[in-house]
N, C-alpha and C positions, 0 to 999 in steps of 0.2 A: 514823482508827484505825491504829495500827501492827499489824504482822503478829504481834508478841508480844503484844499486847493481845487481838487476836482469838483468838490460840491459848489463851491462858489462860482467856478466857471461853467458849469454844466449848462446852464440856461442860455448864456451867450453862444456857447459852442453849438448848440442846437438851432438857434437862431440864424447863425451864419450859413446854415446850409438851405435857407429859404430865399432864393433868388438873390441876384446881386445887391438888391437892396437891403437884404438882411445881413450879408456880408459887411456892408458899409457900417450898417448900425452895431454890429458885433465889434467892429474894428474901433468904431468912435467911442462906444461904451466902456470897451476894454483899455482904452489908453490911459485912464486914471489907475486903475486897479493893476494892469500889467500881468494879468492871470496867465501863467504859461500853457495851462490846459485849453483855454480859449485860443490862444495864439496858434497851439499846434493844429486845432481844427480849422482855424483861419487859413493857415498854410496849405492844408489839404484841400479846402474849398477853391483856393486860388487856382491849385493844380487842376482841379475838376473843371474849372472854368476853361482853362487852357485845352484841356482835353474835348470840351464841348466845341469849342472855336475850331479845333482841329478836325473833328468829325464833320462839322458844318462845311469847312473848306473842301475836305475830300469829297463829300457828296456832291457839292456843286461843281467842282473841277476835275475830279478824277472818275469817280464811279459812285454811282446812286447807293447800290447794295453795299459797297465798302463802306461809305459813309454811314449808313444805316447801321451796320454791324458795329462801327467805332461808337455811335450815339448809345447803343443798346450797351455796351461794355461801359460807357461813361455812365449811363443811368444806374447799371448795377453797382458801380463803385460809389455813386452817390448814396444809394441804399445802404450799402456796407458802412460808410462813413457815418451817416446820421444815426444808424443803429448803435454803432460803438459810442458815439457821442452821447447818445441818450442812456446807454449803459455805464458810462463814466469811464471809459478807457481811451487811451491815446494810442490806438492801433492805426498804423498807417495802411494805405490803400495797397493791395498787392502789386508788386513790380515797382511802380512809379512813386508810392507814397514816400519812401525815404529820399527820393530825389526832389521832390516837392519841398521837403523840409529842408534840404540842403540849398536848393534855388532860392528859397524865400526865407533864409535864415535872418535876414535883416528886420523881419517883422517880428518884433517882439517889445 
């Protein structure tokens, strides 16, 4: 991605990490521009939402401590993602980030 592409999509990439509503706003506002940097981070956030749902299900139905551990991992990944969005880099979440890009490749 070019530096101009990153700079144009940086704000929406950061916005997508602020709750589910921020994600929807980022998607809608990026539909016209189709900025690949923003869509990269939208796909990462969708993956983080799946991780959060998984951690909540594990906490509720399997084991509270295990679910809390998954929640902490999800939170750390969220911090990681928002840091790199603010820095202007398209760096995927460790371990699952590439899978999120593959699973949600139709979002572009």
